[in-house]
C-alpha positions in Angstrom: 10.2 -18.9 8.1 8.9 -18.9 4.5 5.4 -18.3 5.5 6.2 -14.7 6.3 8.8 -14.0 3.6 6.6 -11.8 1.5 4.1 -10.6 4.1 4.1 -7.0 2.7 2.9 -8.3 -0.7 1.0 -11.5 0.4 -2.1 -9.8 -1.1 -0.4 -9.7 -4.4 -0.5 -13.5 -4.5 -4.1 -14.0 -3.9 -5.1 -13.5 -7.5 -6.3 -16.8 -8.8 -8.8 -18.2 -6.4 -11.4 -20.4 -8.0 -9.4 -22.2 -10.6 -10.1 -25.9 -11.1 -7.5 -27.9 -9.2 -8.9 -31.3 -8.2 -7.7 -33.2 -11.3 -4.3 -31.5 -11.2 -3.7 -32.6 -7.6 -4.9 -36.1 -8.5 -2.5 -36.2 -11.5 0.4 -34.9 -9.4 0.6 -38.0 -7.3 -0.7 -40.6 -9.8 2.6 -41.6 -11.4 4.9 -44.3 -9.9 7.8 -41.9 -9.5 5.7 -39.3 -7.6 4.3 -42.0 -5.3 7.8 -43.3 -4.6 9.0 -39.8 -3.7 6.0 -39.2 -1.5 6.7 -42.4 0.4 10.3 -41.1 0.9 8.9 -38.0 2.7 6.7 -40.2 4.9 9.6 -42.4 5.8 11.8 -39.4 6.8 9.0 -38.0 8.9 8.5 -41.3 10.7 12.3 -41.7 11.4 12.5 -38.1 12.8 9.4 -38.4 15.1 10.3 -41.8 16.4 14.1 -41.8 16.7 15.4 -38.3 17.2 17.2 -37.7 20.5 14.6 -35.2 21.8 10.8 -35.0 21.5 9.8 -33.1 18.4 6.7 -31.0 17.7 5.0 -32.9 14.8 3.2 -29.8 13.7 6.3 -27.7 13.4 8.1 -30.6 11.7 5.3 -30.9 9.1 5.2 -27.1 8.4 9.0 -27.0 8.1 8.8 -29.8 5.5 6.2 -28.0 3.5 8.1 -24.7 3.6 11.2 -26.6 2.5 9.4 -27.9 -0.6 8.1 -24.5 -1.5 11.5 -22.9 -1.1 12.7 -25.0 -4.0 10.1 -23.4 -6.3 9.8 -19.6 -6.7 9.9 -16.6 -4.3 6.1 -16.3 -4.2 5.0 -19.8 -3.5 4.6 -19.9 0.3 2.9 -21.7 3.1 0.3 -19.7 5.2 -0.7 -21.0 8.6 -4.3 -21.1 9.6 -3.9 -18.2 12.0 -2.3 -16.1 9.2 -5.0 -17.1 6.8 -7.6 -15.6 9.1 -5.8 -12.2 8.9 -5.4 -12.5 5.2 -9.1 -13.2 4.6 -10.0 -10.3 6.8 -7.9 -7.9 4.8 -9.5 -9.0 1.5 -13.0 -9.0 2.9 -12.4 -5.2 3.2 -14.0 -5.2 6.7 -13.7 -6.5 10.2 -15.6 -6.4 13.5 -14.4 -3.9 16.0 -15.0 -0.4 17.5 -13.8 1.6 14.5 -10.9 3.9 15.3 -7.5 4.8 13.9 -5.1 5.0 16.8 -1.5 5.8 17.6 0.8 5.6 20.6 2.1 8.8 22.2 4.5 9.3 25.1 2.6 9.7 28.3 3.3 10.2 32.0 6.6 8.7 33.2 7.6 8.0 29.6 4.9 5.3 29.3 3.2 5.1 25.9 -0.5 5.9 25.9 -3.0 4.7 23.3 -4.6 7.8 21.7 -7.5 8.0 19.3 -6.2 9.4 16.0 -9.6 9.5 14.4 -12.9 7.6 14.8 -14.0 5.9 11.5 -16.9 7.8 10.1 -20.2 5.9 10.7 -18.5 3.4 13.1 -19.6 2.6 16.6 -16.9 4.8 18.3 -18.1 7.8 16.4 -21.7 7.1 17.3 -21.0 7.0 21.0 -18.9 10.2 20.9 -15.3 9.1 21.0 -13.1 11.9 19.6 -9.7 12.4 18.1 -7.2 13.1 20.8 -8.9 10.9 23.5 -6.4 9.0 25.5 -7.6 5.5 26.3 -6.6 4.7 29.9 -8.8 1.6 30.6 -10.3 -1.2 28.5 -13.0 -3.3 30.1 -11.8 -2.1 33.5 -8.2 -3.0 33.0 -5.4 -0.4 32.9 -4.5 0.4 29.3 -1.6 2.8 29.9 1.6 1.2 28.6 -0.5 -1.5 26.8 1.5 -3.8 24.4 0.7 -2.8 20.8 0.0 -6.4 19.9 -2.7 -6.5 22.6 -4.7 -3.6 21.2 -6.5 -5.5 18.4 -7.1 -8.4 20.8 -8.9 -6.2 23.2 -10.7 -3.8 20.8 -11.7 -6.2 18.0 -14.3 -8.8 18.7 -17.5 -10.4 17.5 -20.2 -8.0 16.2 -22.7 -7.2 18.8 -20.4 -7.6 21.8 -19.6 -4.7 24.1 -16.3 -3.2 25.2 -16.0 -0.6 28.0 -13.5 2.2 27.2 -12.4 4.9 29.6 -10.6 7.9 28.2 -8.9 11.1 29.3 -10.0 14.0 27.1 -7.9 17.2 26.8 -9.9 20.1 28.5 -11.9 17.7 30.7 -11.0 17.3 34.3 -12.5 13.8 34.8 -12.2 10.7 32.7 -15.1 9.8 30.4 -16.5 6.3 30.0 -18.1 4.8 26.9 -19.9 1.5 26.2 -19.1 0.6 22.6 -21.0 -2.1 20.8 -18.7 -3.7 18.2 -19.9 -3.7 14.6 -18.7 -4.3 11.1 -16.0 -1.8 10.2 -15.2 -1.1 6.5 -11.6 -1.1 5.4 -11.7 1.2 2.4 -9.1 0.6 -0.4 -9.5 4.1 -1.9 -7.4 6.0 0.6 -8.1 9.3 -1.0 -10.3 10.8 -3.7 -10.2 14.6 -4.3 -9.9 17.4 -6.9 -6.3 18.6 -7.4 -7.6 21.6 -9.3 -10.9 22.6 -11.0 -10.6 19.9 -13.7 -8.2 17.3 -12.3 -9.3 14.5 -10.0 -7.1 12.1 -8.1 -7.9 8.6 -6.8 -5.3 6.8 -4.6 -6.0 3.0 -4.5 -3.9 1.2 -1.8 -4.8 -2.4 -2.6 -7.2 -4.6 -4.6 -9.8 -6.0 -2.2 -13.4 -7.1 -2.7 -14.9 -3.6 -2.7 -12.2 -1.9 -4.8 -14.0 -1.7 -8.1 -17.1 -0.3 -6.5 -15.0 2.2 -4.5 -13.2 3.4 -7.7 -16.3 3.8 -9.8 -18.1 5.6 -7.0 -15.1 7.9 -6.6 -15.1 8.6 -10.4 -18.8 9.5 -10.3 -18.3 11.8 -7.3 -15.3 13.5 -8.9 -17.1 14.0 -12.2 -19.9 15.7 -10.2 -17.3 18.1 -9.0 -16.1 18.9 -12.5 -13.4 16.3 -13.2 -12.3 16.2 -16.8 -9.0 14.3 -16.3 -7.9 11.7 -13.8 -4.7 10.8 -11.9 -4.9 7.1 -10.8 -2.3 6.7 -8.0 -1.1 3.0 -7.7 2.1 3.8 -5.8 2.8 1.5 -2.8 -0.1 -0.7 -4.0 1.1 -4.3 -3.6 -1.8 -5.8 -5.5 -4.7 -8.1 -4.5 -7.6 -9.7 -6.2 -7.4 -10.4 -9.9 -11.1 -9.9 -10.5 -10.8 -6.3 -9.1 -7.8 -5.5 -11.3 -9.8 -6.8 -14.3 -13.0 -4.9 -13.4 -11.1 -1.6 -12.8 -9.1 -1.9 -16.0 -12.4 -2.7 -17.8 -13.7 0.8 -16.9 -10.9 2.4 -19.0 -10.8 0.2 -22.0 -13.1 -0.5 -25.0 -14.9 -3.8 -25.6 -12.7 -6.6 -26.7 -9.4 -5.1 -25.7 -7.1 -7.5 -23.9 -6.5 -6.7 -20.2 -4.2 -9.5 -19.2 -3.6 -13.2 -20.1 -1.9 -16.1 -18.4 0.2 -19.0 -19.6 0.7 -22.3 -17.7 1.6 -25.9 -18.3 -2.0 -26.7 -17.3 -4.6 -25.5 -19.9 -7.1 -25.0 -17.1 -4.9 -22.2 -15.8 -4.5 -20.4 -19.1 -6.9 -17.5 -19.3 -7.6 -14.3 -21.4 -9.3 -11.4 -19.7 -10.9 -8.9 -22.2 -12.7 -5.6 -21.6 -16.5 -5.4 -22.0 -18.6 -2.5 -23.2 -19.9 0.4 -21.1 -16.8 1.4 -19.1 -17.3 4.5 -17.0 -14.1 6.1 -18.0 -13.2 5.1 -21.6 -12.6 8.5 -23.2 -11.1 11.1 -20.9 -7.4 11.5 -20.2 -5.8 9.5 -17.4 -2.3 9.4 -15.9 -1.2 6.4 -13.8 1.4 6.8 -11.0 3.5 3.7 -10.2 6.6 3.0 -8.2 8.9 0.2 -7.2 6.2 -1.1 -4.7 3.4 -1.2 -7.3 3.0 -5.0 -7.8 0.8 -7.7 -9.3 -2.7 -6.3 -9.7 -1.4 -2.8 -9.9 0.9 -3.9 -12.8 -2.0 -5.5 -14.6 -3.9 -2.2 -14.6 -0.9 -0.1 -15.5 0.3 -2.5 -18.2 -3.1 -2.8 -19.8 -3.5 1.0 -20.0 0.0 1.5 -21.3 -0.2 -1.2 -24.0 -3.5 0.2 -25.3 -2.1 3.8 -25.2 -5.0 4.6 -22.8 -3.0 6.1 -20.0 0.3 7.9 -19.6 2.5 6.3 -16.9 4.7 8.4 -14.5 6.9 7.3 -11.6 9.4 4.4 -11.3 9.6 0.9 -12.7 7.2 -1.3 -10.9 8.0 -4.3 -8.7 7.7 -7.1 -11.3 5.4 -9.7 -9.6 3.8 -11.6 -12.4 3.4 -15.1 -11.0 -0.2 -16.3 -10.4 -0.7 -17.9 -7.1 -3.6 -20.2 -6.2 -4.6 -21.3 -2.8 -4.6 -25.0 -2.0 -6.4 -25.5 1.3 -5.1 -27.9 3.9 -7.3 -29.8 6.4 -6.3 -27.6 9.4 -7.2 -24.4 7.6 -3.7 -23.6 6.5 -3.0 -22.9 2.8 -0.4 -23.7 0.2 -0.2 -20.6 -1.9 1.5 -21.8 -5.0 2.3 -20.5 -8.5 0.2 -22.0 -11.2 0.7 -19.6 -14.2 2.4 -16.4 -15.3 0.8 -13.0 -16.2 1.5 -11.2 -19.5 0.4 -7.7 -20.6 -1.7 -7.3 -23.8 1.5 -6.6 -25.8 3.0 -9.9 -24.6 5.3 -8.5 -21.8 6.0 -10.9 -18.9 5.3 -9.0 -15.7 7.6 -11.1 -13.5 11.2 -10.1 -13.1 13.9 -12.8 -13.3 14.6 -14.7 -10.1 16.8 -17.6 -8.9 15.3 -20.7 -7.3 16.1 -20.7 -3.6 17.0 -17.0 -3.5 16.5 -15.5 -0.1 14.4 -12.4 0.6 17.3 -9.9 0.7 18.9 -11.2 -2.5 15.5 -11.3 -4.3 14.7 -7.6 -3.5 18.3 -6.5 -4.1 18.3 -8.1 -7.6 15.0 -6.3 -8.4 16.5 -3.0 -7.2 19.7 -3.4 -9.2 17.7 -4.2 -12.4 15.4 -1.2 -11.8 18.2 1.3 -11.1 20.3 0.1 -14.0 17.4 0.5 -16.5 16.2 3.8 -15.1 19.7 5.2 -15.0 20.3 4.3 -18.6 17.0 5.5 -19.9 16.5 8.7 -17.8 19.4 9.1 -15.3 18.0 12.4 -14.0 14.4 11.5 -14.4 12.4 12.5 -17.5 10.8 10.9 -20.5 12.0 7.4 -21.3 14.5 7.5 -24.2 13.8 4.3 -26.1 16.9 4.8 -28.2 19.2 4.7 -25.2 19.6 0.9 -25.4 20.2 0.9 -29.1 20.5 -2.7 -30.3 21.6 -4.0 -26.8 18.1 -5.2 -25.9 17.2 -8.5 -27.6 14.1 -8.4 -29.8 12.4 -10.7 -27.4 12.2 -7.9 -24.9 11.0 -5.1 -27.2 7.3 -4.7 -27.6 4.9 -2.1 -29.1 1.8 -0.5 -27.9 -1.3 -0.3 -30.0 -0.1 3.1 -31.3 3.4 1.8 -32.1 5.2 3.2 -29.0 8.2 1.1 -27.9 7.8 -0.6 -24.4 10.2 -3.0 -22.8 9.8 -6.4 -21.2 12.1 -8.0 -18.7 9.7 -7.7 -15.8 7.8 -4.9 -14.1 6.2 -2.0 -15.9 8.5 0.8 -17.0 6.7 4.2 -16.9 6.6 6.6 -19.8 8.2 9.3 -17.6 10.5 8.5 -14.8 10.5 10.5 -11.5 13.6 9.7 -9.5 13.2 9.5 -5.7 13.1 12.9 -4.0 16.2 13.5 -1.8 15.2 15.0 1.6 16.9 18.1 2.9 18.7 17.6 6.3 16.0 19.8 8.1 13.1 17.9 6.5 14.7 14.6 7.4 15.0 15.6 11.0 11.4 16.8 11.2 10.0 13.7 9.5 12.0 11.3 11.7 14.8 12.4 14.0 17.7 10.3 15.0 15.8 9.4 18.2 12.9 8.2 16.1 10.6 11.2 16.9 8.2 12.4 14.2 8.2 16.1 15.0 5.7 17.0 12.2 3.1 14.6 13.6 3.8 15.3 17.2 3.6 19.0 16.8 0.4 18.8 14.9 -1.2 16.9 17.8 0.0 19.4 20.3 -1.2 22.3 18.1 -4.8 20.9 17.9 -4.8 20.5 21.7 -3.5 24.0 22.2 -6.1 25.5 19.9 -8.9 23.6 21.6 -12.5 23.0 20.8 -13.0 26.3 19.0 -10.5 25.4 16.4 -12.3 22.1 15.6 -15.6 23.9 15.5 -14.2 26.6 13.2 -13.2 24.0 10.5 -16.0 21.4 11.0 -17.3 20.3 7.6 -14.9 22.5 5.7 -12.2 20.1 4.6 -11.7 21.5 1.1 -11.4 25.1 2.5 -8.9 23.9 5.1 -6.7 22.4 2.5 -6.8 25.5 0.4 -6.7 28.2 3.0 -5.1 27.0 6.3 -1.4 28.0 6.7 1.0 28.2 9.6 1.9 31.7 10.6 5.5 32.8 11.4 4.6 32.5 15.1 3.4 28.9 14.5 6.6 28.0 12.7 8.7 29.5 15.4 6.7 27.5 17.9 7.4 24.3 15.9 11.1 25.0 16.2 10.8 25.6 19.9 8.9 22.3 20.2 11.7 20.4 18.4 14.2 22.0 20.9 12.0 21.1 23.9 12.0 17.4 22.7 15.8 17.2 22.9 17.0 18.2 19.4 18.9 21.5 19.6 17.9 24.2 17.1 21.1 26.1 16.2 22.2 28.9 14.0 25.1 27.0 12.3 25.7 23.4 11.6 28.7 22.1 13.7 31.8 21.4 11.7 32.3 18.0 13.3 29.7 15.2 13.3 28.0 14.8 16.6 24.5 14.7 18.1 21.7 15.6 15.7 20.8 19.3 15.4 18.2 21.3 13.4 19.8 24.3 11.7 17.4 27.3 11.8 18.3 28.6 8.3 17.9 25.1 6.8 14.5 24.8 8.5 13.3 28.0 6.9 14.7 26.9 3.5 12.6 23.8 3.8 9.6 25.6 5.4 7.2 24.9 2.5 7.7 21.1 2.8 7.8 21.1 6.6 4.7 23.2 6.8 2.8 21.0 4.3 3.4 17.9 6.4 2.3 19.6 9.6 -0.8 20.9 7.9 -1.4 17.3 6.5 -1.2 15.8 10.0 -3.6 18.5 11.4 -6.0 17.8 8.5 -5.9 14.0 9.2 -6.9 14.6 12.8 -9.7 17.0 11.9 -11.2 15.2 8.9 -9.9 11.7 8.8 -7.1 9.7 7.2 -7.9 10.6 3.6 -7.5 14.4 4.4 -3.8 13.8 4.6 -3.3 13.3 0.8 -4.5 16.6 -0.7 -2.1 18.5 1.5 1.0 16.4 0.9 0.1 16.3 -2.8 1.2 19.9 -3.0 4.8 18.8 -2.4 4.6 15.3 -4.1 7.1 15.3 -7.0 5.2 12.6 -9.0 1.8 14.5 -8.7 3.5 17.8 -9.6 5.1 16.1 -12.6 1.8 14.6 -13.6 0.2 18.0 -13.7 2.8 19.0 -16.4 2.0 16.1 -18.7 -1.6 16.5 -19.5 -0.8 17.2 -23.1 0.8 13.7 -23.4 -2.2 12.1 -21.7 -4.7 14.0 -23.9 -2.8 13.0 -27.1 -3.1 9.3 -26.0 -6.8 9.6 -25.1 -7.6 11.2 -28.5 -5.6 8.6 -30.4 -7.2 5.6 -28.6 -10.8 6.8 -29.2 
């Protein structure tokens, strides 16, 4: 159904709340033609509900009619049911009521999945009562939780603030189960997934979406990194599908000088045409910045990246972005559901339309495939092996309407999405690393081995590294014995570890020599999963950053970023 067509980027559409719509809705049905067509819909509804051979659900019929109308518009105009809207609002409030844990499912006794605490959220109610990473939840409110359906977990653990949930766990090293009474409370959903120093002068902020607290989180992170000596910043917007316009505007404002355009919209309704300009006093107007984007950076992410590129304020590295530049507005229905409908289009300061081309009625697969084809064709032409974008590669093939210039005269292209200044092609995984990350049987050996290693090393290991996250990232390494134990673990889980790859295709194997060739990458991922269990979810990023091609490329381009920063000041 259309309501869920773009669930992964539904946040990208919630960008224009608050626009005046009353007169527009009034005008939409005031003409005689519109009234006549509305009556036709009513007649069809009446015929179906009264005369169809079987009883029909009037609610489902109405929703299908709404979805049918929106399907004739654009790919991002969708219907959101009242139940779905509650989840959407929760995600943009950047908090929810619950017990405050990250969790996972691991295979337990008799091949039944067990709910395991991955990490209590710092300052949350679970941490306060003493729940620990590695605890296996076996009962919730007196009911067996072994083999619980994943969809039932939030239903049982979330709840109204102030209510209590009883949780019983098995803890490695303890003979008897432990019971906890946890009072549900407000749990923050941070949008800055990581903020850390890559080296003595480089800070990195990874922003996963644009919710109500994003601007505050980013400015706080910048201040904290500056206190640690940051002189240059990597802003990582990869996999960021967007979110709230006011947050994209506010974050962009911190990097730009007063009066500079951030983004503008065009529409057939003057009330929906806006210009968003920077104000004075930005927290990061002068120092160098590199922005990382990829094919899943959408909407609000593209607003930030496009504004910084057009004003020569940031150097962009990665892949051409998603190309979602249609502004949706929420039109509430009486039952709490919402029509999320396009009312205008976004343009970058230089005049580039962010939205990629689309066909009306295009299904999900065709829409994404068209985007992928355009992106790959452009990137292969401009930088087939990755590298700096060669603006002369197109010659005169690109029409003047798609050629734009930044403030400093650099050529940038329209046609949808934001094309980075330097392209990093997707990293191809070695056979050994691919097996470790996700085997043919679906097992994530890097994550699974990290969990067993922490359990094997026991409480002393946790106490040794408590409060020493930065030292762990810099100093902790797997020994040769640890790596051999990893290979033995893979074999014990059913994937043979062999000396030579079989000549004929067959069951999946891990070739020992190939594993040692990929040891640096494999070890980094295991260390990252151990760090996540010791210090929290954001501890993952500094470790995997060591093998992240885009981050490594960024560290080689500070001269480009510095040149832009000096020219824009």
